[in-house]
C-alpha positions in Angstrom: -48.4 -24.9 14.0 -45.1 -26.8 13.7 -41.5 -25.7 13.1 -38.6 -26.5 10.9 -36.8 -28.9 13.3 -39.3 -31.6 12.3 -36.9 -32.4 9.4 -34.5 -33.7 12.1 -37.3 -35.2 14.2 -36.9 -32.6 16.9 -39.9 -30.3 16.0 -42.5 -28.9 18.2 -46.1 -29.1 16.9 -48.9 -27.5 18.7 -52.6 -27.8 17.5 -56.1 -26.6 18.4 -59.1 -28.7 17.4 -62.0 -27.3 15.7 -65.8 -27.6 16.5 -66.2 -30.7 14.4 -63.0 -32.5 15.4 -63.3 -35.9 17.0 -61.2 -37.4 19.6 -59.8 -39.9 17.0 -58.7 -36.9 15.0 -56.5 -35.5 17.8 -55.1 -38.9 18.5 -54.2 -39.4 14.8 -52.5 -35.9 14.7 -50.6 -36.6 17.8 -49.4 -40.0 16.6 -48.3 -38.5 13.3 -46.5 -35.4 14.7 -45.0 -37.2 17.7 -42.9 -39.2 15.2 -41.1 -35.9 14.3 -40.8 -34.3 17.8 -43.0 -32.9 20.5 -46.7 -32.5 20.0 -49.4 -31.1 22.2 -52.8 -29.5 22.1 -53.7 -25.9 23.3 -56.7 -23.7 23.1 -57.1 -22.1 19.7 -56.5 -18.5 21.1 -53.0 -19.6 22.1 -51.9 -20.6 18.5 -50.6 -17.1 17.6 -48.4 -17.1 20.8 -47.1 -20.6 19.8 -46.2 -19.1 16.4 -44.3 -16.3 18.0 -42.3 -18.6 20.3 -41.8 -22.0 18.7 -42.8 -21.4 15.1 -40.4 -18.6 14.8 -38.1 -20.0 17.5 -35.6 -21.8 15.2 -34.7 -18.5 13.5 -34.0 -16.9 16.9 -31.8 -19.9 17.7 -30.0 -19.7 14.4 -29.5 -15.9 14.8 -28.1 -16.5 18.4 -25.9 -19.2 17.1 -24.6 -17.1 14.2 -23.7 -14.3 16.7 -22.1 -16.7 19.1 -19.9 -18.2 16.3 -19.0 -14.6 15.3 -17.8 -14.0 18.8 -15.7 -17.1 18.7 -14.2 -16.1 15.4 -13.5 -12.6 16.7 -11.6 -14.3 19.5 -9.6 -16.4 17.0 -11.5 -19.6 16.6 -11.8 -21.1 13.1 -15.4 -20.6 11.8 -16.3 -24.2 11.5 -15.2 -25.0 15.0 -17.0 -21.8 16.3 -20.2 -22.9 14.7 -19.9 -26.4 16.0 -19.1 -25.3 19.6 -22.0 -22.8 19.7 -24.4 -25.4 18.3 -23.3 -28.0 20.8 -23.7 -25.5 23.6 -27.3 -24.7 22.6 -28.0 -28.4 22.0 -26.6 -29.5 25.3 -28.3 -26.7 27.2 -31.6 -27.6 25.7 -31.2 -31.3 26.5 -30.2 -30.5 30.1 -33.3 -28.4 30.5 -35.6 -30.9 29.0 -34.1 -33.8 31.0 -34.4 -32.0 34.3 -37.1 -30.3 36.3 -35.1 -27.3 37.1 -36.0 -23.7 36.1 -33.8 -22.3 33.3 -32.7 -19.6 35.7 -31.4 -22.1 38.1 -29.4 -23.9 35.3 -28.0 -20.6 34.2 -26.9 -19.8 37.8 -25.2 -23.2 37.9 -22.8 -22.1 35.1 -22.0 -18.7 36.8 -19.3 -18.9 39.4 -18.9 -15.7 41.6 -16.8 -13.2 39.8 -16.2 -15.5 36.9 -16.3 -15.1 33.2 -19.8 -16.1 32.6 -21.4 -13.8 35.0 -19.4 -10.9 33.4 -20.7 -12.1 30.0 -24.3 -12.2 31.2 -23.9 -8.7 32.6 -23.0 -7.5 29.0 -26.0 -9.3 27.7 -28.3 -7.8 30.2 -26.9 -4.3 29.6 -27.7 -4.8 25.9 -31.3 -5.7 26.7 -30.9 -9.4 25.6 -34.0 -10.6 27.5 -36.0 -7.7 26.3 -35.1 -8.3 22.7 -36.2 -12.0 22.9 -39.5 -11.1 24.6 -40.1 -8.4 22.0 -39.3 -10.7 19.1 -41.8 -13.3 20.4 -44.4 -10.5 20.8 -43.7 -9.1 17.4 -44.0 -12.5 15.7 -47.3 -13.1 17.5 -48.7 -9.7 16.5 -47.7 -10.1 12.9 -49.4 -13.5 12.8 -52.6 -11.9 14.1 -52.3 -9.1 11.5 -51.8 -11.7 8.7 -54.9 -13.6 9.8 -57.0 -10.5 10.0 -55.9 -9.4 6.5 -56.6 -12.9 5.3 -60.1 -12.9 6.8 -60.7 -9.4 5.3 -59.4 -10.2 1.8 -60.4 -13.9 1.7 -56.9 -14.8 0.7 -54.2 -16.9 2.2 -51.7 -15.1 4.5 -48.9 -16.1 2.2 -50.4 -14.1 -0.6 -50.9 -10.9 1.3 -48.9 -8.0 -0.1 -50.2 -5.1 2.0 -49.2 -4.6 5.7 -51.6 -3.3 8.4 -49.5 -0.1 8.4 -50.1 0.4 4.7 -53.8 0.2 5.2 -53.6 2.6 8.2 -51.7 5.1 6.0 -54.2 4.9 3.3 -57.0 6.1 5.6 -58.0 9.9 5.3 -56.3 12.1 7.9 -53.7 9.5 9.0 -50.0 10.4 8.8 -46.8 9.0 10.0 -45.8 9.9 13.6 -44.9 13.5 13.9 -47.1 14.5 11.1 -48.4 18.1 10.8 -51.9 17.5 11.5 -51.1 15.7 14.7 -53.3 12.7 13.8 -50.6 10.2 13.9 -51.2 6.5 14.4 -49.3 3.3 13.9 -50.5 0.1 12.2 -50.0 -1.7 15.5 -52.2 0.8 17.5 -55.0 0.5 14.8 -54.7 -3.2 14.8 -54.9 -3.5 18.6 -58.0 -1.4 18.5 -59.7 -3.8 16.2 -59.7 -6.5 18.8 
């Protein structure tokens, strides 16, 4: 699994080797993918979590950046400058983290002066469930990856070609209704999916 920042040589590629892979195969892959960013090996059962975090991660970052820029525009900044400032803040923060051995929480605390503007802003973010939203987004992406793989295994087609969702399959089962159904036998696609594993 890799991600879109490989196009600017700042990608993250994570792979798992199969039963028949040789050491040379891993070395070749790392050599190739390290030329476009970070590359590392994990156990195969972690690949879905990798997809949820770094595979989908650029979309989370772009969404956060878009919202930051909107905030800047709301407060009077020109759009182009707001986007640039937001992007530079994310880029600089990421570089600070990667170049240090400090925990992200410590780096965050370093920006927050007592009673200052940043801690007030973070309070608003926490009140809105910012951390939970990000955690839930990673989890949702990971779960959807597992669903797509399960459907691909069942239907023997590529995940990109799948048209049905797990929820669609659940709702087609006899006696299954949407939550709050009259017969009381309500299940979600997620609960069925989790029961399969």
